[in-house]
C-alpha positions as CSV (number, residue, x, y, z in Angstrom):
1,X,48.3,46.3,99.1
2,X,51.8,46.3,97.7
3,X,52.2,47.8,94.2
4,X,48.6,48.0,93.6
5,X,47.0,50.9,91.7
6,X,43.4,50.4,90.9
7,X,43.2,53.4,88.6
8,X,46.2,52.3,86.6
9,X,44.7,48.8,86.2
10,X,41.4,50.2,85.0
11,X,43.1,52.6,82.6
12,X,45.3,49.8,81.2
13,X,42.3,47.7,80.7
14,X,40.6,50.5,78.9
15,X,43.5,50.8,76.5
16,X,42.9,47.3,75.3
17,X,39.1,47.3,75.3
18,X,39.0,50.6,73.3
19,X,40.8,48.7,70.5
20,X,37.8,46.3,70.1
21,X,36.8,47.8,66.8
22,X,40.3,47.5,65.4
23,X,40.6,43.9,66.7
24,X,37.3,42.9,65.2
25,X,38.2,44.4,61.9
26,X,41.3,42.2,61.8
27,X,39.3,39.1,62.6
28,X,36.9,40.0,59.8
29,X,39.7,40.4,57.3
30,X,41.2,37.0,58.0
31,X,37.9,35.1,58.2
32,X,38.4,33.6,54.7
33,X,41.4,31.5,56.0
34,X,40.6,28.0,57.1
35,X,43.5,26.8,59.3
36,X,44.9,28.3,62.5
37,X,48.4,28.0,64.1
38,X,49.8,29.5,67.3
39,X,53.5,30.2,67.4
40,X,55.7,32.0,70.0
41,X,58.3,31.5,72.7
42,X,58.3,31.0,76.5
43,X,55.6,32.7,78.5
44,X,54.2,34.3,75.4
45,X,53.5,30.8,74.0
46,X,51.9,29.8,77.3
47,X,49.6,32.8,77.0
48,X,48.6,31.7,73.5
49,X,47.9,28.0,74.4
50,X,44.4,28.5,75.9
51,X,43.3,30.0,72.7
52,X,44.5,27.0,70.7
53,X,42.3,25.0,73.1
54,X,39.4,27.3,72.6
55,X,39.6,26.9,68.8
56,X,39.6,23.2,69.2
57,X,36.7,23.2,71.7
58,X,34.4,25.5,69.9
59,X,35.1,24.6,66.2
60,X,36.2,22.0,63.7
61,X,38.9,24.4,62.3
62,X,42.3,22.6,61.9
63,X,44.5,24.1,64.6
64,X,48.1,23.5,65.6
65,X,50.6,25.1,68.1
66,X,54.3,25.1,67.9
67,X,57.2,26.7,69.8
68,X,59.1,29.2,67.6
69,X,62.4,27.6,68.1
70,X,61.2,24.1,67.2
71,X,59.4,25.5,64.1
72,X,62.7,27.1,62.9
73,X,64.5,23.8,63.1
74,X,61.7,21.4,62.2
75,X,59.5,23.3,59.8
76,X,55.9,22.4,59.5
77,X,53.7,21.1,56.6
78,X,50.7,22.8,58.3
79,X,51.9,26.2,56.9
80,X,50.5,27.3,53.7
81,X,48.5,30.2,52.1
82,X,45.3,29.1,53.9
83,X,46.9,29.3,57.3
84,X,46.6,32.2,59.9
85,X,49.5,32.2,62.3
86,X,48.9,34.0,65.7
87,X,52.1,35.3,67.3
88,X,52.9,37.4,70.3
89,X,56.0,39.0,71.9
90,X,56.2,41.7,74.6
91,X,59.4,43.2,73.0
92,X,58.8,42.2,69.4
93,X,62.4,41.2,69.0
94,X,62.5,37.8,70.7
95,X,65.1,36.0,68.5
96,X,63.3,32.7,68.2
97,X,60.0,34.3,67.5
98,X,61.4,36.6,64.8
99,X,63.2,33.8,63.1
100,X,59.9,31.8,63.1
101,X,58.1,34.7,61.6
102,X,60.6,34.9,58.7
103,X,60.0,31.2,58.0
104,X,56.2,31.6,58.2
105,X,56.4,34.6,55.8
106,X,58.2,32.5,53.3
107,X,55.5,29.8,53.4
108,X,52.9,32.4,52.4
109,X,50.9,32.1,55.7
110,X,49.3,35.2,57.2
111,X,50.9,36.5,60.4
112,X,48.7,38.2,63.0
113,X,50.8,39.5,65.9
114,X,50.2,41.1,69.3
115,X,53.2,43.0,70.4
116,X,54.1,45.2,73.4
117,X,56.2,47.7,71.5
118,X,55.7,49.6,68.3
119,X,58.0,49.4,65.3
120,X,59.5,46.1,66.3
121,X,61.1,43.5,63.9
122,X,58.0,41.2,64.5
123,X,55.6,44.0,63.5
124,X,57.5,44.5,60.2
125,X,57.1,40.8,59.4
126,X,53.3,40.7,60.4
127,X,50.4,41.2,58.0
128,X,48.2,42.4,60.9
129,X,49.3,43.8,64.2
130,X,47.9,45.0,67.5
131,X,50.4,47.0,69.7
132,X,49.3,47.0,73.3
133,X,52.1,49.0,75.1
134,X,50.8,49.6,78.6
135,X,47.4,47.9,77.9
136,X,46.5,44.9,80.1
137,X,45.6,42.1,80.0
138,X,47.0,41.0,76.6
139,X,44.8,37.9,76.7
140,X,41.8,40.2,76.2
141,X,43.2,41.0,72.7
142,X,43.2,37.3,71.8
143,X,39.9,36.7,73.4
144,X,38.3,39.3,71.1
145,X,40.3,38.3,68.1
146,X,39.9,34.5,68.3
147,X,36.2,34.5,69.3
148,X,35.3,37.1,66.6
149,X,37.1,34.9,64.1
150,X,35.2,31.9,65.2
151,X,31.9,33.9,65.1
152,X,32.6,34.8,61.4
153,X,33.3,31.2,60.8
154,X,29.8,30.3,62.3
155,X,31.1,28.7,65.4
156,X,30.6,31.3,68.3
157,X,27.1,32.7,67.9
158,X,27.1,34.7,71.1
159,X,30.2,36.7,70.3
160,X,28.5,40.2,70.4
161,X,26.8,39.5,73.7
162,X,30.1,38.2,75.3
163,X,32.2,41.0,73.9
164,X,29.8,43.5,75.2
165,X,30.0,41.9,78.7
166,X,33.8,42.1,78.5
167,X,33.6,45.8,79.1
168,X,33.2,45.1,82.8
169,X,36.2,42.7,83.0
170,X,38.6,45.4,84.2
171,X,36.4,45.9,87.4
172,X,36.2,42.2,87.9
173,X,40.0,41.8,87.8
174,X,40.5,44.7,90.2
175,X,38.1,43.1,92.7
176,X,39.8,39.7,92.4
177,X,43.1,41.2,93.3
178,X,41.5,42.9,96.4
179,X,39.7,39.8,97.5
180,X,42.7,37.5,97.1
181,X,45.4,39.7,98.4
182,X,45.3,38.7,102.1
183,X,45.5,35.0,101.0
184,X,48.3,35.9,98.6
185,X,50.3,37.5,101.4
186,X,49.8,34.5,103.7
187,X,50.8,32.1,100.9
188,X,53.9,34.1,100.2
189,X,55.0,34.3,103.8
190,X,54.6,30.5,104.2
191,X,56.3,29.5,100.9
192,X,58.8,32.3,100.1
193,X,61.8,30.0,100.9
194,X,60.3,26.6,99.9
195,X,63.1,24.5,98.4
196,X,60.7,22.9,95.8
197,X,57.3,23.9,94.6
198,X,54.7,21.9,92.5
199,X,52.1,23.7,90.5
200,X,49.1,21.8,89.1
201,X,46.2,22.6,86.8
202,X,44.3,21.5,83.7
203,X,42.2,22.7,80.7
204,X,42.6,26.4,79.9
205,X,44.5,26.9,83.2
206,X,47.3,24.4,82.6
207,X,49.3,26.9,80.5
208,X,48.8,29.4,83.4
209,X,50.3,26.9,85.8
210,X,53.2,26.1,83.5
211,X,54.1,29.7,82.6
212,X,53.8,30.9,86.2
213,X,56.1,28.1,87.4
214,X,58.7,28.8,84.6
215,X,58.5,32.6,84.0
216,X,57.8,33.9,87.4
217,X,58.9,31.4,90.1
218,X,61.9,30.1,88.2
219,X,63.0,33.0,85.9
220,X,62.0,36.0,88.1
221,X,62.3,34.7,91.7
222,X,64.7,31.7,91.2
223,X,62.5,29.2,93.1
224,X,62.8,25.6,91.9
225,X,59.4,24.6,90.6
226,X,57.8,21.7,88.8
227,X,54.5,22.1,86.8
228,X,52.4,19.2,86.0
229,X,48.9,18.9,84.5
230,X,46.2,17.3,86.7
231,X,45.6,14.6,84.1
232,X,49.3,13.6,84.4
233,X,49.8,14.1,88.1
234,X,48.9,10.5,89.0
235,X,51.4,9.1,86.5
236,X,54.6,10.0,88.4
237,X,54.5,13.2,90.4
238,X,52.2,11.8,93.1
239,X,55.2,9.9,94.5
240,X,57.0,13.1,95.4
241,X,54.3,14.1,97.8
242,X,55.1,13.8,101.5
243,X,54.3,15.9,104.6
244,X,55.5,19.4,104.0
245,X,55.6,19.2,100.3
246,X,54.4,22.6,98.8
247,X,51.7,21.8,96.2
248,X,49.6,24.6,94.6
249,X,46.5,23.6,92.5
250,X,44.9,26.2,90.2
251,X,41.3,25.0,90.3
252,X,39.6,25.6,87.0
253,X,35.9,26.4,86.6
254,X,35.4,24.4,83.4
255,X,35.0,20.8,82.5
256,X,38.4,19.6,83.8
257,X,37.7,21.0,87.3
258,X,37.1,17.5,88.6
259,X,40.6,16.5,87.6
260,X,42.0,19.4,89.6
261,X,39.8,18.5,92.6
262,X,41.1,15.0,92.5
263,X,44.7,16.2,92.9
264,X,43.7,18.6,95.6
265,X,41.8,15.8,97.5
266,X,44.8,13.5,97.3
267,X,47.4,16.1,98.3
268,X,45.4,17.4,101.3
269,X,45.6,13.8,102.8
270,X,49.4,13.7,102.4
271,X,50.8,17.2,102.9
272,X,49.5,20.1,105.1
273,X,51.0,22.6,102.6
274,X,48.3,21.9,100.0
275,X,47.1,25.2,98.4
276,X,44.1,25.7,96.2
277,X,43.5,28.8,94.1
278,X,40.0,28.7,92.8
279,X,39.0,30.5,89.6
280,X,35.4,30.5,91.0
281,X,36.6,33.2,93.5
282,X,35.6,35.8,91.0
283,X,32.2,37.4,91.2
284,X,31.5,37.8,87.5
285,X,29.0,40.6,87.8
286,X,27.7,41.4,84.4
287,X,28.7,38.1,82.8
288,X,26.8,35.1,81.8
289,X,27.9,32.0,83.8
290,X,28.3,30.0,80.5
291,X,31.4,32.2,79.7
292,X,33.2,31.8,83.1
293,X,35.7,29.2,81.8
294,X,36.9,31.5,79.1
295,X,37.9,34.1,81.8
296,X,39.8,31.6,83.9
297,X,43.3,32.4,82.7
298,X,42.8,36.1,83.3
299,X,41.2,35.5,86.8
300,X,44.2,33.3,87.9
301,X,46.7,35.7,86.4
302,X,45.2,38.5,88.6
303,X,45.4,36.3,91.7
304,X,49.0,35.1,90.9
305,X,50.1,38.6,90.4
306,X,49.3,39.4,94.0
307,X,51.4,36.3,95.0
308,X,54.3,37.6,92.9
309,X,54.2,41.1,94.4
310,X,54.1,39.7,97.9
311,X,57.0,37.3,97.2
312,X,59.0,40.1,95.6
313,X,58.5,42.1,98.8
314,X,59.2,39.3,101.2
315,X,62.3,38.0,99.4
316,X,63.6,41.5,98.5
317,X,64.1,40.2,95.0
318,X,62.9,42.5,92.2
319,X,60.9,40.6,89.6
320,X,63.0,42.2,86.9
321,X,66.3,40.8,88.1
322,X,68.0,38.3,85.8
323,X,71.3,36.3,85.9
324,X,71.2,35.1,82.3
325,X,68.1,36.0,80.3
326,X,68.9,38.8,77.9
327,X,72.1,39.4,79.8
328,X,74.5,36.7,78.4
329,X,74.7,34.9,75.1
330,X,73.3,31.4,74.7
């Protein structure tokens, strides 16, 4: 397997999970707040979006999400002293995110941030912060943080049981990568030079489809890609499908799975290049089946990472190469 180090993956997982007590303590300290908002930029915002959906699904807590750049220019009446704002940034210095944090600070809302680097500008503006550095996956921090908060608000009674089961997630994600790598290689070989890609999903996996299209295929690999939710696919995008069209459906394991399957069934009749990546590939040893949907974003991220590594190898295009992002002014 290309660029695969099982021991490193497990070690990086441990770096996150060993922060469980710290993360839970933060959730306990903010439990008196009664409104939740998610604000960030780009792929970081997409990583947060499933958690906004989780808050809305499991609770009656008022919840909003807003891109940082839009918040800066549009403001929001949702922000006040009873609002918790969750933010994230790998660098901690993303200009739009930092500008939004300054505005949020002025509104008296409490900023809880998850950041890749210590001593960043975003950390200085935050009331509470988790710095993950090499820890992975970052989503695990928010899973613990948000569900513990919901537990304290009397909405997620099974938190302790689920959080205990998460100790095995590192092993699950390693096995997912191993099980999927051959399929990832074949997919990459077939589609490395596709002129146009369509990515589809729904529910907690829609942000994954969106961010992978934008932040990996477009930004990192310069592959033209459209992302569309399964619920919207039949309101326009279906007319683009013809024989040879490259369509990839991320099949969720939750309540919106039937919407994904409807797209897969349609596309398989009209193009032989219909690809389905199923979240249920994961053998969730040690987990209750009731929690499977909550793990979908991390399962698909592990699968898609293998696609990325194989595309990088086939195209001889390092994922870190950029023409414009953080290289020119805009």
